[in-house]
VMD Tcl script that builds the backbone (N, CA, C; Angstrom):
set m [mol new atoms 495]
animate dup $m
set s [atomselect $m all]
$s set {name element resname resid chain x y z} {
  {N N SER 1 A 34.510 -34.322 127.910}
  {CA C SER 1 A 33.323 -33.470 127.628}
  {C C SER 1 A 33.264 -33.301 126.180}
  {N N ILE 2 A 32.160 -32.961 125.456}
  {CA C ILE 2 A 31.862 -33.046 123.855}
  {C C ILE 2 A 32.191 -31.822 123.512}
  {N N TYR 3 A 32.304 -30.903 124.094}
  {CA C TYR 3 A 32.809 -29.412 123.693}
  {C C TYR 3 A 34.313 -29.249 123.340}
  {N N ARG 4 A 34.800 -28.658 122.205}
  {CA C ARG 4 A 35.965 -28.878 121.815}
  {C C ARG 4 A 36.504 -27.320 122.414}
  {N N ASN 5 A 37.734 -27.563 122.862}
  {CA C ASN 5 A 38.475 -26.260 123.415}
  {C C ASN 5 A 38.743 -25.620 121.952}
  {N N PRO 6 A 38.417 -24.071 122.088}
  {CA C PRO 6 A 38.456 -23.540 120.879}
  {C C PRO 6 A 39.977 -23.081 120.269}
  {N N ILE 7 A 40.657 -23.412 121.352}
  {CA C ILE 7 A 42.274 -23.370 121.145}
  {C C ILE 7 A 42.726 -24.499 120.204}
  {N N ASP 8 A 41.983 -25.732 120.608}
  {CA C ASP 8 A 42.481 -27.117 119.770}
  {C C ASP 8 A 41.686 -26.875 118.503}
  {N N THR 9 A 40.886 -25.977 118.134}
  {CA C THR 9 A 40.163 -26.140 117.088}
  {C C THR 9 A 40.998 -25.524 115.686}
  {N N PRO 10 A 41.063 -26.205 114.574}
  {CA C PRO 10 A 42.127 -25.671 113.549}
  {C C PRO 10 A 41.248 -24.581 112.864}
  {N N LYS 11 A 42.222 -23.251 112.603}
  {CA C LYS 11 A 41.374 -22.507 112.004}
  {C C LYS 11 A 41.931 -22.312 110.608}
  {N N MET 12 A 40.923 -22.249 109.824}
  {CA C MET 12 A 41.261 -21.828 108.441}
  {C C MET 12 A 41.986 -20.684 108.036}
  {N N GLU 13 A 43.189 -20.774 107.646}
  {CA C GLU 13 A 43.951 -19.669 107.462}
  {C C GLU 13 A 43.051 -18.354 106.159}
  {N N LEU 14 A 43.017 -17.328 106.617}
  {CA C LEU 14 A 42.256 -16.266 105.586}
  {C C LEU 14 A 43.292 -15.628 105.144}
  {N N THR 15 A 43.256 -15.613 103.780}
  {CA C THR 15 A 44.491 -15.048 102.857}
  {C C THR 15 A 43.808 -14.550 101.650}
  {N N CYS 16 A 44.261 -13.522 101.344}
  {CA C CYS 16 A 43.863 -13.108 99.690}
  {C C CYS 16 A 45.408 -12.100 99.781}
  {N N ARG 17 A 45.134 -11.647 98.515}
  {CA C ARG 17 A 46.170 -10.625 97.540}
  {C C ARG 17 A 45.889 -9.258 98.316}
  {N N PHE 18 A 46.854 -8.500 98.376}
  {CA C PHE 18 A 46.856 -7.439 99.264}
  {C C PHE 18 A 46.292 -6.226 98.293}
  {N N TYR 19 A 46.384 -6.218 96.991}
  {CA C TYR 19 A 45.888 -5.276 96.059}
  {C C TYR 19 A 44.660 -5.639 95.149}
  {N N ALA 20 A 44.422 -4.638 94.664}
  {CA C ALA 20 A 42.910 -5.049 93.789}
  {C C ALA 20 A 43.463 -6.008 92.499}
  {N N SER 21 A 44.457 -5.500 92.187}
  {CA C SER 21 A 44.939 -6.067 90.850}
  {C C SER 21 A 45.285 -7.644 91.121}
  {N N GLN 22 A 44.967 -8.529 90.373}
  {CA C GLN 22 A 45.283 -9.947 90.322}
  {C C GLN 22 A 46.920 -10.048 90.333}
  {N N PHE 23 A 47.470 -9.372 89.576}
  {CA C PHE 23 A 48.792 -9.618 89.088}
  {C C PHE 23 A 49.564 -8.322 89.260}
  {N N PRO 24 A 50.959 -8.462 89.601}
  {CA C PRO 24 A 51.768 -7.249 89.530}
  {C C PRO 24 A 52.001 -6.684 88.094}
  {N N GLU 25 A 52.235 -5.378 88.108}
  {CA C GLU 25 A 52.515 -4.673 86.676}
  {C C GLU 25 A 54.237 -5.297 86.396}
  {N N VAL 26 A 54.794 -4.962 85.212}
  {CA C VAL 26 A 56.178 -4.894 84.643}
  {C C VAL 26 A 56.446 -3.741 85.544}
  {N N GLY 27 A 57.895 -4.067 85.925}
  {CA C GLY 27 A 58.400 -2.959 86.882}
  {C C GLY 27 A 58.011 -2.851 88.156}
  {N N ASP 28 A 57.243 -3.519 88.715}
  {CA C ASP 28 A 56.637 -3.360 90.146}
  {C C ASP 28 A 57.741 -4.118 90.881}
  {N N VAL 29 A 58.047 -4.108 92.057}
  {CA C VAL 29 A 58.916 -4.594 93.077}
  {C C VAL 29 A 57.874 -5.295 93.887}
  {N N VAL 30 A 58.247 -6.637 94.173}
  {CA C VAL 30 A 57.355 -7.438 95.012}
  {C C VAL 30 A 58.154 -8.092 95.887}
  {N N LYS 31 A 57.644 -8.767 96.999}
  {CA C LYS 31 A 58.374 -9.743 98.223}
  {C C LYS 31 A 57.777 -10.916 97.761}
  {N N ALA 32 A 59.046 -11.736 97.541}
  {CA C ALA 32 A 58.548 -13.383 97.370}
  {C C ALA 32 A 59.366 -14.374 98.174}
  {N N ASN 33 A 58.573 -15.043 98.511}
  {CA C ASN 33 A 59.108 -16.266 99.389}
  {C C ASN 33 A 59.646 -17.363 98.593}
  {N N VAL 34 A 60.843 -17.879 98.655}
  {CA C VAL 34 A 61.400 -18.941 97.894}
  {C C VAL 34 A 60.779 -20.153 98.026}
  {N N THR 35 A 60.191 -20.964 97.259}
  {CA C THR 35 A 59.580 -22.216 97.852}
  {C C THR 35 A 60.604 -23.653 97.133}
  {N N GLU 36 A 61.255 -23.014 96.126}
  {CA C GLU 36 A 61.991 -24.301 95.380}
  {C C GLU 36 A 63.051 -23.780 94.590}
  {N N ILE 37 A 64.119 -24.451 94.310}
  {CA C ILE 37 A 65.129 -23.868 93.579}
  {C C ILE 37 A 65.298 -25.130 92.892}
  {N N ALA 38 A 65.326 -25.030 91.152}
  {CA C ALA 38 A 64.932 -26.047 89.969}
  {C C ALA 38 A 65.890 -25.888 89.137}
  {N N ARG 39 A 66.067 -26.534 88.168}
  {CA C ARG 39 A 67.084 -26.092 87.279}
  {C C ARG 39 A 66.790 -24.881 86.304}
  {N N GLY 40 A 65.632 -24.478 86.340}
  {CA C GLY 40 A 65.544 -23.368 85.402}
  {C C GLY 40 A 65.517 -21.883 86.258}
  {N N GLY 41 A 65.672 -22.156 87.857}
  {CA C GLY 41 A 65.868 -21.055 88.503}
  {C C GLY 41 A 64.958 -21.378 89.645}
  {N N ALA 42 A 64.650 -20.332 90.450}
  {CA C ALA 42 A 63.983 -20.353 91.732}
  {C C ALA 42 A 62.554 -19.939 91.558}
  {N N PHE 43 A 61.832 -20.837 92.321}
  {CA C PHE 43 A 60.291 -20.523 92.292}
  {C C PHE 43 A 59.802 -19.867 93.441}
  {N N VAL 44 A 59.067 -19.047 93.388}
  {CA C VAL 44 A 58.790 -18.271 94.646}
  {C C VAL 44 A 57.223 -18.208 94.892}
  {N N GLN 45 A 56.799 -17.729 95.875}
  {CA C GLN 45 A 55.347 -17.545 96.210}
  {C C GLN 45 A 55.396 -16.025 96.386}
  {N N LEU 46 A 54.502 -15.104 95.411}
  {CA C LEU 46 A 54.358 -13.776 95.773}
  {C C LEU 46 A 53.454 -13.474 97.008}
  {N N MET 47 A 54.001 -13.002 97.998}
  {CA C MET 47 A 53.548 -12.682 99.172}
  {C C MET 47 A 52.213 -11.786 99.334}
  {N N GLU 48 A 52.292 -10.570 98.299}
  {CA C GLU 48 A 51.250 -9.622 98.335}
  {C C GLU 48 A 50.255 -9.892 97.297}
  {N N TYR 49 A 50.314 -11.112 96.384}
  {CA C TYR 49 A 49.326 -11.416 95.456}
  {C C TYR 49 A 48.847 -12.691 95.524}
  {N N GLY 50 A 48.200 -13.052 96.993}
  {CA C GLY 50 A 47.579 -14.286 97.299}
  {C C GLY 50 A 48.647 -15.518 97.076}
  {N N LYS 51 A 49.834 -15.443 97.405}
  {CA C LYS 51 A 50.592 -16.474 97.305}
  {C C LYS 51 A 50.998 -17.192 95.801}
  {N N GLY 52 A 50.464 -16.323 94.897}
  {CA C GLY 52 A 50.790 -16.740 93.355}
  {C C GLY 52 A 52.224 -17.032 93.071}
  {N N GLU 53 A 52.233 -17.762 91.928}
  {CA C GLU 53 A 53.745 -18.174 91.754}
  {C C GLU 53 A 54.314 -17.483 90.984}
  {N N GLY 54 A 55.672 -17.137 91.012}
  {CA C GLY 54 A 56.683 -16.777 90.017}
  {C C GLY 54 A 57.824 -17.235 90.094}
  {N N LEU 55 A 58.871 -17.021 88.883}
  {CA C LEU 55 A 59.981 -17.642 88.648}
  {C C LEU 55 A 60.979 -16.722 88.513}
  {N N ILE 56 A 62.400 -16.920 89.284}
  {CA C ILE 56 A 63.300 -16.104 89.082}
  {C C ILE 56 A 64.323 -16.952 88.498}
  {N N PRO 57 A 64.557 -16.732 87.019}
  {CA C PRO 57 A 65.595 -17.350 86.296}
  {C C PRO 57 A 66.877 -17.322 86.756}
  {N N TRP 58 A 67.671 -18.196 86.360}
  {CA C TRP 58 A 69.259 -18.104 87.029}
  {C C TRP 58 A 69.979 -17.033 86.476}
  {N N SER 59 A 69.838 -16.462 85.299}
  {CA C SER 59 A 70.098 -15.292 84.683}
  {C C SER 59 A 69.719 -13.896 85.523}
  {N N GLU 60 A 69.008 -14.209 86.183}
  {CA C GLU 60 A 68.318 -12.827 86.850}
  {C C GLU 60 A 68.502 -12.908 88.322}
  {N N LEU 61 A 69.150 -13.874 88.772}
  {CA C LEU 61 A 69.401 -14.086 90.320}
  {C C LEU 61 A 70.614 -12.973 90.695}
  {N N SER 62 A 71.536 -12.912 90.119}
  {CA C SER 62 A 72.587 -12.079 90.703}
  {C C SER 62 A 73.330 -11.453 89.529}
  {N N ARG 63 A 73.979 -10.437 89.916}
  {CA C ARG 63 A 74.784 -9.420 88.475}
  {C C ARG 63 A 75.979 -10.248 88.703}
  {N N ARG 64 A 76.635 -10.983 89.648}
  {CA C ARG 64 A 78.092 -11.757 89.452}
  {C C ARG 64 A 77.704 -12.994 89.108}
  {N N SER 65 A 78.850 -13.786 88.959}
  {CA C SER 65 A 78.700 -15.269 88.512}
  {C C SER 65 A 78.270 -15.630 89.931}
  {N N ILE 66 A 77.755 -16.992 89.731}
  {CA C ILE 66 A 77.298 -17.732 91.021}
  {C C ILE 66 A 78.152 -18.980 91.118}
  {N N ARG 67 A 78.842 -18.930 92.170}
  {CA C ARG 67 A 79.499 -20.295 92.647}
  {C C ARG 67 A 78.729 -21.030 93.600}
  {N N ASP 68 A 78.065 -20.236 94.609}
  {CA C ASP 68 A 77.373 -21.153 95.586}
  {C C ASP 68 A 75.935 -20.530 95.780}
  {N N VAL 69 A 75.055 -21.439 95.292}
  {CA C VAL 69 A 73.653 -20.956 95.006}
  {C C VAL 69 A 72.973 -20.496 96.476}
  {N N ASP 70 A 73.260 -21.201 97.470}
  {CA C ASP 70 A 72.964 -20.785 98.683}
  {C C ASP 70 A 73.227 -19.547 99.367}
  {N N LYS 71 A 74.627 -19.030 98.832}
  {CA C LYS 71 A 74.561 -17.400 99.021}
  {C C LYS 71 A 74.048 -16.543 98.589}
  {N N VAL 72 A 73.335 -17.038 97.259}
  {CA C VAL 72 A 72.383 -15.930 96.556}
  {C C VAL 72 A 71.039 -15.989 96.855}
  {N N ILE 73 A 70.502 -17.372 97.292}
  {CA C ILE 73 A 69.108 -17.570 97.306}
  {C C ILE 73 A 68.717 -18.817 97.999}
  {N N GLN 74 A 67.853 -18.824 99.103}
  {CA C GLN 74 A 67.716 -19.962 99.876}
  {C C GLN 74 A 66.212 -20.036 100.077}
  {N N VAL 75 A 65.603 -21.506 100.026}
  {CA C VAL 75 A 64.452 -21.913 100.083}
  {C C VAL 75 A 64.068 -21.282 101.645}
  {N N GLY 76 A 62.800 -20.672 101.631}
  {CA C GLY 76 A 62.232 -20.051 103.064}
  {C C GLY 76 A 62.645 -18.960 103.045}
  {N N ARG 77 A 63.574 -18.300 102.577}
  {CA C ARG 77 A 63.873 -16.538 102.628}
  {C C ARG 77 A 63.285 -15.984 101.641}
  {N N PRO 78 A 62.507 -14.896 102.477}
  {CA C PRO 78 A 61.886 -13.721 101.487}
  {C C PRO 78 A 62.809 -13.066 100.766}
  {N N GLU 79 A 62.675 -12.601 99.361}
  {CA C GLU 79 A 63.346 -11.775 98.586}
  {C C GLU 79 A 62.565 -10.551 97.937}
  {N N PHE 80 A 63.042 -9.427 97.537}
  {CA C PHE 80 A 62.466 -8.655 96.896}
  {C C PHE 80 A 63.055 -8.899 95.587}
  {N N ALA 81 A 61.826 -8.598 94.422}
  {CA C ALA 81 A 62.343 -8.888 93.112}
  {C C ALA 81 A 61.423 -7.935 92.111}
  {N N VAL 82 A 62.241 -7.686 90.921}
  {CA C VAL 82 A 61.457 -6.664 89.948}
  {C C VAL 82 A 60.721 -7.637 89.225}
  {N N VAL 83 A 59.488 -7.299 88.791}
  {CA C VAL 83 A 58.558 -8.007 87.885}
  {C C VAL 83 A 59.221 -7.748 86.477}
  {N N LEU 84 A 59.457 -8.882 85.493}
  {CA C LEU 84 A 59.855 -8.433 84.273}
  {C C LEU 84 A 58.772 -8.776 83.374}
  {N N ARG 85 A 58.292 -9.895 83.313}
  {CA C ARG 85 A 57.078 -10.555 82.424}
  {C C ARG 85 A 56.051 -10.789 83.262}
  {N N VAL 86 A 54.712 -10.520 82.643}
  {CA C VAL 86 A 53.465 -11.218 83.089}
  {C C VAL 86 A 52.632 -11.762 82.368}
  {N N ASP 87 A 52.681 -13.127 82.283}
  {CA C ASP 87 A 51.505 -13.556 81.385}
  {C C ASP 87 A 50.247 -14.029 82.097}
  {N N LYS 88 A 49.045 -13.017 82.073}
  {CA C LYS 88 A 47.766 -13.273 82.745}
  {C C LYS 88 A 47.137 -14.489 82.259}
  {N N ASP 89 A 47.217 -14.908 81.083}
  {CA C ASP 89 A 46.405 -15.977 80.862}
  {C C ASP 89 A 47.185 -17.292 81.264}
  {N N LYS 90 A 48.195 -17.435 81.370}
  {CA C LYS 90 A 48.779 -18.748 81.864}
  {C C LYS 90 A 49.153 -18.650 83.315}
  {N N GLY 91 A 49.207 -17.219 83.939}
  {CA C GLY 91 A 49.590 -17.115 85.450}
  {C C GLY 91 A 51.013 -17.187 85.620}
  {N N TYR 92 A 51.711 -17.094 84.538}
  {CA C TYR 92 A 53.539 -16.857 84.770}
  {C C TYR 92 A 53.895 -15.449 84.963}
  {N N ILE 93 A 54.604 -15.455 85.872}
  {CA C ILE 93 A 55.386 -14.432 86.518}
  {C C ILE 93 A 56.864 -14.333 86.331}
  {N N ASP 94 A 57.770 -13.809 85.634}
  {CA C ASP 94 A 59.016 -13.690 85.546}
  {C C ASP 94 A 59.631 -12.779 85.961}
  {N N LEU 95 A 60.590 -12.818 86.926}
  {CA C LEU 95 A 61.133 -11.719 88.118}
  {C C LEU 95 A 62.501 -11.788 88.134}
  {N N SER 96 A 63.166 -10.757 88.692}
  {CA C SER 96 A 64.675 -10.516 88.562}
  {C C SER 96 A 64.931 -10.056 90.069}
  {N N LYS 97 A 65.873 -10.779 90.555}
  {CA C LYS 97 A 66.399 -10.424 91.854}
  {C C LYS 97 A 67.658 -9.294 91.771}
  {N N ARG 98 A 68.369 -9.506 90.650}
  {CA C ARG 98 A 69.580 -8.923 90.311}
  {C C ARG 98 A 69.294 -7.360 89.825}
  {N N ARG 99 A 68.104 -6.988 89.348}
  {CA C ARG 99 A 67.752 -5.735 88.928}
  {C C ARG 99 A 67.262 -4.841 90.136}
  {N N ILE 100 A 67.220 -5.448 91.370}
  {CA C ILE 100 A 66.781 -4.814 92.646}
  {C C ILE 100 A 67.664 -3.531 92.967}
  {N N ASN 101 A 67.481 -2.414 93.049}
  {CA C ASN 101 A 68.282 -1.248 93.488}
  {C C ASN 101 A 68.381 -1.318 95.059}
  {N N ASN 102 A 69.620 -1.733 95.551}
  {CA C ASN 102 A 69.619 -1.873 96.962}
  {C C ASN 102 A 69.434 -0.684 97.574}
  {N N LYS 103 A 69.623 0.353 96.978}
  {CA C LYS 103 A 69.712 1.771 97.751}
  {C C LYS 103 A 68.143 1.982 98.182}
  {N N GLU 104 A 67.154 1.439 97.131}
  {CA C GLU 104 A 65.818 1.589 97.400}
  {C C GLU 104 A 65.339 0.711 98.144}
  {N N ARG 105 A 66.158 -0.467 98.725}
  {CA C ARG 105 A 65.479 -1.418 99.579}
  {C C ARG 105 A 64.505 -0.825 100.736}
  {N N PRO 106 A 64.991 0.020 101.615}
  {CA C PRO 106 A 64.250 0.708 102.585}
  {C C PRO 106 A 62.786 1.057 102.017}
  {N N GLN 107 A 62.565 1.430 100.925}
  {CA C GLN 107 A 61.532 1.816 100.412}
  {C C GLN 107 A 60.473 0.959 100.046}
  {N N TYR 108 A 61.261 -0.337 99.509}
  {CA C TYR 108 A 60.532 -1.462 99.559}
  {C C TYR 108 A 59.983 -2.258 100.585}
  {N N GLU 109 A 60.877 -2.212 101.630}
  {CA C GLU 109 A 60.233 -2.705 102.999}
  {C C GLU 109 A 59.152 -2.118 103.723}
  {N N GLU 110 A 59.290 -0.790 103.434}
  {CA C GLU 110 A 58.543 0.141 104.003}
  {C C GLU 110 A 56.811 0.040 103.312}
  {N N ARG 111 A 56.887 -0.159 101.963}
  {CA C ARG 111 A 55.798 -0.327 101.318}
  {C C ARG 111 A 55.329 -1.554 101.323}
  {N N PHE 112 A 56.124 -2.556 101.616}
  {CA C PHE 112 A 55.529 -3.924 102.077}
  {C C PHE 112 A 54.772 -3.866 103.319}
  {N N GLU 113 A 55.591 -3.546 104.061}
  {CA C GLU 113 A 55.054 -3.666 105.466}
  {C C GLU 113 A 53.822 -2.883 105.670}
  {N N LYS 114 A 53.511 -1.783 104.943}
  {CA C LYS 114 A 52.544 -0.925 105.219}
  {C C LYS 114 A 51.042 -1.692 104.508}
  {N N ALA 115 A 51.207 -2.537 103.534}
  {CA C ALA 115 A 50.718 -3.260 102.848}
  {C C ALA 115 A 50.167 -4.484 103.635}
  {N N GLN 116 A 51.182 -4.975 104.504}
  {CA C GLN 116 A 51.122 -6.339 105.229}
  {C C GLN 116 A 50.305 -5.750 106.328}
  {N N ALA 117 A 50.214 -4.515 106.920}
  {CA C ALA 117 A 49.751 -3.958 108.293}
  {C C ALA 117 A 48.263 -3.893 107.820}
  {N N VAL 118 A 47.850 -3.338 106.647}
  {CA C VAL 118 A 46.608 -3.124 106.336}
  {C C VAL 118 A 45.904 -4.652 106.147}
  {N N HIS 119 A 46.646 -5.271 105.748}
  {CA C HIS 119 A 46.143 -6.817 105.380}
  {C C HIS 119 A 45.870 -7.567 106.640}
  {N N ASP 120 A 46.666 -7.515 107.645}
  {CA C ASP 120 A 46.486 -8.039 108.828}
  {C C ASP 120 A 45.252 -7.617 109.698}
  {N N ILE 121 A 45.284 -6.170 109.465}
  {CA C ILE 121 A 44.268 -5.499 110.238}
  {C C ILE 121 A 42.824 -6.188 109.628}
  {N N LEU 122 A 42.574 -6.141 108.332}
  {CA C LEU 122 A 41.417 -6.418 107.868}
  {C C LEU 122 A 41.114 -8.268 108.067}
  {N N ARG 123 A 42.353 -9.038 108.001}
  {CA C ARG 123 A 42.226 -10.147 108.306}
  {C C ARG 123 A 41.677 -10.538 109.797}
  {N N GLN 124 A 42.136 -9.443 110.629}
  {CA C GLN 124 A 41.663 -9.599 112.416}
  {C C GLN 124 A 40.058 -9.339 112.380}
  {N N VAL 125 A 39.619 -8.285 111.337}
  {CA C VAL 125 A 38.450 -7.771 111.411}
  {C C VAL 125 A 37.573 -8.948 110.932}
  {N N ALA 126 A 37.986 -9.530 109.508}
  {CA C ALA 126 A 37.419 -10.644 109.219}
  {C C ALA 126 A 36.999 -11.784 110.297}
  {N N GLU 127 A 38.091 -12.029 111.077}
  {CA C GLU 127 A 38.102 -13.066 112.106}
  {C C GLU 127 A 36.934 -12.683 113.044}
  {N N GLN 128 A 37.099 -11.661 113.624}
  {CA C GLN 128 A 36.119 -11.283 114.627}
  {C C GLN 128 A 34.844 -11.257 114.050}
  {N N LEU 129 A 34.454 -11.131 112.600}
  {CA C LEU 129 A 33.112 -10.896 112.063}
  {C C LEU 129 A 32.622 -12.468 111.758}
  {N N GLY 130 A 33.552 -13.238 112.125}
  {CA C GLY 130 A 33.160 -15.012 111.959}
  {C C GLY 130 A 33.437 -15.151 110.301}
  {N N TYR 131 A 34.065 -14.441 109.530}
  {CA C TYR 131 A 34.033 -14.882 108.343}
  {C C TYR 131 A 35.054 -16.266 108.196}
  {N N GLY 132 A 34.624 -17.087 107.309}
  {CA C GLY 132 A 35.145 -18.407 107.394}
  {C C GLY 132 A 35.894 -18.675 105.853}
  {N N ASN 133 A 35.645 -17.774 104.943}
  {CA C ASN 133 A 36.436 -18.207 103.719}
  {C C ASN 133 A 37.193 -16.907 103.147}
  {N N THR 134 A 37.779 -17.334 102.178}
  {CA C THR 134 A 38.829 -16.097 101.524}
  {C C THR 134 A 37.931 -15.288 100.650}
  {N N ASP 135 A 36.567 -15.538 100.206}
  {CA C ASP 135 A 35.996 -14.785 99.412}
  {C C ASP 135 A 35.289 -13.440 100.166}
  {N N GLN 136 A 35.168 -13.929 101.659}
  {CA C GLN 136 A 34.493 -13.103 102.477}
  {C C GLN 136 A 35.626 -11.811 102.903}
  {N N LEU 137 A 37.006 -12.415 103.061}
  {CA C LEU 137 A 37.633 -11.429 103.207}
  {C C LEU 137 A 38.299 -10.524 101.967}
  {N N LYS 138 A 38.358 -11.044 100.774}
  {CA C LYS 138 A 38.413 -10.617 99.513}
  {C C LYS 138 A 37.130 -9.390 99.377}
  {N N ASP 139 A 36.156 -9.751 99.786}
  {CA C ASP 139 A 35.141 -8.700 99.559}
  {C C ASP 139 A 35.130 -7.619 100.514}
  {N N LEU 140 A 35.714 -8.004 101.838}
  {CA C LEU 140 A 36.125 -6.844 103.047}
  {C C LEU 140 A 37.255 -5.922 102.243}
  {N N HIS 141 A 38.243 -6.538 101.499}
  {CA C HIS 141 A 39.456 -5.805 100.942}
  {C C HIS 141 A 38.920 -4.823 100.005}
  {N N LYS 142 A 37.834 -5.407 99.179}
  {CA C LYS 142 A 37.408 -4.660 98.027}
  {C C LYS 142 A 36.533 -3.308 98.281}
  {N N CYS 143 A 35.838 -3.345 99.469}
  {CA C CYS 143 A 35.042 -2.212 99.987}
  {C C CYS 143 A 35.961 -1.341 101.006}
  {N N THR 144 A 37.123 -1.771 101.276}
  {CA C THR 144 A 37.872 -0.837 102.406}
  {C C THR 144 A 39.332 -0.643 101.629}
  {N N ALA 145 A 40.361 -1.340 101.871}
  {CA C ALA 145 A 41.725 -1.128 101.209}
  {C C ALA 145 A 41.691 -0.785 99.876}
  {N N TRP 146 A 40.856 -1.504 99.207}
  {CA C TRP 146 A 41.119 -1.536 97.574}
  {C C TRP 146 A 40.638 -0.310 97.251}
  {N N LYS 147 A 39.376 -0.084 97.616}
  {CA C LYS 147 A 38.728 1.305 97.403}
  {C C LYS 147 A 39.595 2.456 97.825}
  {N N LEU 148 A 40.107 2.621 98.902}
  {CA C LEU 148 A 41.259 3.707 99.383}
  {C C LEU 148 A 42.326 3.819 98.334}
  {N N ASP 149 A 43.052 2.657 98.028}
  {CA C ASP 149 A 44.144 2.611 97.279}
  {C C ASP 149 A 43.861 2.963 95.909}
  {N N GLU 150 A 42.379 3.030 95.471}
  {CA C GLU 150 A 42.112 3.429 94.078}
  {C C GLU 150 A 42.605 4.808 93.875}
  {N N LYS 151 A 42.174 5.661 95.101}
  {CA C LYS 151 A 42.437 7.072 94.934}
  {C C LYS 151 A 43.804 7.413 94.836}
  {N N VAL 152 A 44.312 6.715 95.654}
  {CA C VAL 152 A 46.084 7.004 95.683}
  {C C VAL 152 A 46.507 5.568 96.425}
  {N N ARG 153 A 47.430 4.876 95.450}
  {CA C ARG 153 A 48.312 3.953 95.845}
  {C C ARG 153 A 48.822 3.894 97.228}
  {N N GLY 154 A 48.724 3.193 98.176}
  {CA C GLY 154 A 49.189 3.070 99.180}
  {C C GLY 154 A 48.540 3.760 100.486}
  {N N SER 155 A 47.575 4.473 100.315}
  {CA C SER 155 A 46.731 5.552 100.966}
  {C C SER 155 A 45.856 4.835 102.043}
  {N N ALA 156 A 45.638 3.289 101.945}
  {CA C ALA 156 A 44.917 2.765 102.906}
  {C C ALA 156 A 45.710 2.718 104.217}
  {N N PHE 157 A 46.796 2.442 104.299}
  {CA C PHE 157 A 47.745 2.255 105.477}
  {C C PHE 157 A 47.376 3.949 106.087}
  {N N ASP 158 A 47.874 4.865 105.509}
  {CA C ASP 158 A 47.947 6.258 105.912}
  {C C ASP 158 A 46.429 6.584 106.550}
  {N N ILE 159 A 45.492 6.236 105.839}
  {CA C ILE 159 A 44.275 6.568 106.465}
  {C C ILE 159 A 43.647 5.721 107.543}
  {N N PHE 160 A 43.990 4.587 107.677}
  {CA C PHE 160 A 43.958 3.881 108.983}
  {C C PHE 160 A 44.762 4.491 110.046}
  {N N GLN 161 A 45.849 4.563 109.852}
  {CA C GLN 161 A 46.772 5.254 110.844}
  {C C GLN 161 A 46.304 6.498 111.265}
  {N N LYS 162 A 45.851 7.497 110.406}
  {CA C LYS 162 A 44.990 8.620 110.861}
  {C C LYS 162 A 43.649 8.522 111.840}
  {N N SER 163 A 43.191 7.446 111.605}
  {CA C SER 163 A 41.783 7.234 112.214}
  {C C SER 163 A 42.256 6.809 113.576}
  {N N ILE 164 A 43.259 6.273 113.928}
  {CA C ILE 164 A 43.810 5.727 115.386}
  {C C ILE 164 A 44.364 6.685 116.088}
  {N N THR 165 A 44.834 7.827 115.469}
  {CA C THR 165 A 45.590 8.870 116.174}
  {C C THR 165 A 45.068 10.025 116.462}
}
mol reanalyze $m
mol bondsrecalc $m
mol representation Tube
mol addrep $m
């Protein structure tokens, strides 16, 4: 048959940052996926910021001395980190894993999960509308979630939740 099975057709992954701001602010806690361990530290992709790249220097990996790097950080494992520095011109973001307050980890998880849920809903809507590129998804975020979050940070999730209950 000349028709392709829609299941076999590769889909372009629609992705964009979760928040209106292109970069996190100093002091923000972000969730990052470790992509590479190098001489200077661990390179990560910021999951909430369109997979922007950051670096956790060796000195910011742990409060204790590091004997086995794999026990502290591993490629492919997501980590929470505090933003130390942001160079918006160069796109450099320095992070710290050791400055994370473990008592507040449940709050970090909840905030990330809510932002992820809003992003997933909007990505589903974009796919249903036939959006084929990231700019269209970003426009959808702009006029919905980012607009709601402008009023109160993190409010998009609560408003979406109220609308379905």
